[in-house]
N, C-alpha and C positions, 0 to 999 in steps of 0.2 A: 079656114086658114085659123091658125091659133093667133089668137093678138099678139101684138110684139110683145116683148119685154119690157118692165118696166123702166121709167126714169128713175136713176136715183136717189131724185127725191122724194120719189114714191112710200122710202121704205120706210118703218111704222116701228115704234120704241115700246115695249110691252114688259111687263116682268113675271117671269116665269114661278113657279108655283118655291121656288129656292128663294125668290125672290132678288135675283138677280136683271138685273134688266139687259136684254136682248133687241135687233134690231133686226126686221125681217120685212119684206111683200106681205102681205096674206094672201093675195089671192093668186102667188106666181104658181104652183103646182094643186092647188084644190078648184077641185069642179064642184057642181052640185051635191055629188055623193062620195065626197072625199076620196076619190078613187084616182090611181096613176096618170099624170097629165104629159104630153108632150109639151114645151114649152120651148121655141126659137130663141136665145140669148147672143145677143151682139158685143161684142166688145172690137168696137170701131167695125173693121172691117173683115175681121173674122166671127163668123156666125158659127155658133154651138147648140146644138141640139140635148137637151135635157129631158127626163122623164124622171120621174120620180112622184110622189106624195108627199105635200108638205102638210107640218102642222099649224097648231092657232095658237093661243094663250094657250094651253092646256097640253102643247105638244112635251112630251115627256121627254127625257135625256136619250134614250133610246130610237127616238124620233129626227135629230138633230142632225144626222148622217145624211136627211132627207132635202135638203133646205139648200138651198143657195144663198150664202149668210153675204151682208157687205164686202166682210173682208176676201172672200173669195173675186168678187168683183173687181175690188181695189187689184188682188196682186195679179188677177189676170188682167189688165190694163195696163200693171208696170210692167209683165211678161211682154207684151207687145211693144210698150215704150223702149226697153231696153232686150231684145231682141238674141243679143248677141250672147244673153246668158243661156239660149237655149240652142245655138245653132249647133249639130255634129256637136251636141254631147247627149250624155246619157242623167234622164231625168226621173227621180221620184215623186211621187206626190202620198205626202203621210195625213192620214184622217180625211181621205179625199171624198168622202160621203158619195153627193152626184157627180163627182171630177170636173168641175168646171174650171181652176186651172191647170190643172192636168192634159185636160182636154185641149185647151188653150195651146200652152206648150207643145203639144202631141203635133196642132196644125201648122205653129212656126218651123216647126224641125225638116229635115229632109230627111230627116228616120225614125218617123211616129214608135216603131217600135223598140227605139231603146226607152220609151216613156213608160215607166210602170206606177199604175195608180193601185193607193192599198189603203185598205181600211180593215178592221178587226171584227165583222160581222158574215155571216155571207148573206142576208137580205142584201143588206150595201153591196157585196161582191156581185149580187144577181144585177142589181142596180147600175154599178158602173160598167157592168160586162155589156148590161142592154146600151149605153150610152155610147160605148165604146163601137159598138156597131154598127149604130146607127151614126155617127159620123165618120166611118170609114169603111167604106163598103168596095166592091170589084177588088181591083187586085191590089190595092196597096193593104200592107200588114199594118192594124194599128197597134196603140199602146196594148199594154198586159192588165190584166186587173189580181190582185195577188191578194191573200186574207197576210196581216202581218199584227201581232200585239207586237205595242212596244214595249222594250225590254227581255222578250222571249224568242228561245228560237234564232236569235240574230247569225248565227254562222253558218245554220243552215238556211236562213234566208240568202247569205253572201252567197253561199256556196253557188245557189239556183238562178241568180239575179244578178250578181255583181257589188259592186259596189257603184256609188253615183256624183257624176262632178258636181250637178246641180239637185238637193233637194227642197222643197213645196211644204207649207204648212198653210192654211187660210184659218184663223178662228180655232185653231186646235186645242188649246190650251183656258180653263174658264176659270179655274183658281190654282193656283202652285199646292195649295193642298188637296186637292179634289184625287183621292185615290194614290197618292201619290204620283201623279200624272206627267209631273214636268219631269223628275231623274227618268225614269224610261223613256222619254221622248229623247232629250241631250245624249242618252247611252245608246238607242236609235242611230240618231243623227251622227253620232262620232264613230259606229262602227262600220255607217255603212258611207260615209261620206268618202270620196276617192281621196288618192293622196296628192293630186294635181292640183298645182300652186293656184288654182283661181277657184278652187273647187269652194262649192257656198253651200248652206241652208238659209232658203229666205223665209220668214215667218212673217205672216201680215196678222199682227194680234190684237185686238180688242182688250183695250186694257181698262179692265174694271175698279183696279184701285190701286191708289197712288205706291202702294209699298210693292205691286205687282211687278212692274218691270228690271225693278232693284233685284226682287228675287231672281225673275227668270236671268238677268245677267252672272248672281253670282253662280245659280246651278248650272250655266250651261258652261261654269268658269272651270267647273268642278272634272268635266270633260273637256277641258282643253279646247275650248273652243270661246273665241272671241266674238264679242258682240258690237254692233256699231248701230245704229239707227238711222235712216234714209230722212234726209230732209224732207221736211213739210214741201219746200219748195219744189224737190224732187220728184214727189206724186203725181201722178197721173190728173191733168186738168180735168178729164176729163170724167172725174169722181169726185169734185170738187162740193157736189150737194151732199155726196154719202159724208165725204169727210168734214164740212160743216155741223153734220150731227148726229154722229157717232166715232166716240173718241179710242182712236186706228189707230195703228204705230205700225210702220215696217219697218224688221228690225233682219238685219244678217249679222249670220256667224260663220267665222272661220277657222280655219287650225290657227291656233296663238303663234307657230312659226310661218304662216304664212301673209301676206297682206290681203286684205279686202278691195277684189276689183269690183266694181259699180258698172 
């Protein structure tokens, strides 16, 4: 049997070639041959089987979607702590990678088929599909996996999948200037977020610079989204080790004409 998932404190800080500091558990998906490996990740009583190939200090940008990042663990615990956000609601995960938060959301809801996990490459889509099939077997309809490039073909995506009451993102903005990343993200959220009063985008964000949070709020505002930060005191106690080592923020975004519901 595979070893259990690592304790949060075992996450390690490294520098990628672009000199941005990132944090990950180096052994989570690596075997001796750098092949894909199965691991069971426990979010308290919710167990998720995750299949992936984990990079090392030399991991390329393209490989980041194959990693369980600390932000995805914290967001998953937050969903468990606030399971009312998921119950009987349609859920979309953006930049899902291996899909941990989305899979946790699907396990917490009575309608896992109302969850859609998205990423922008076929390689990651295949990985998402494999993880979905591993976690939802038998007669249970599991979440869907779909390609989605932020800001592109959004009306077509909406016609196919609808809008969503809850949108999730875990460490999906590395810096606001990167390839125009933030604006397409919030355009996507604005287009695909449902019009329900309590519809919300929840982003667990690795704050890599002092200016970054302000930039995110400003860009979200361009798309009529109001940002609020979840208090550190309200973040999951189970993630205290991660939170003491990684500068994570949990941000919520709602349409400006509705109130935020936590």
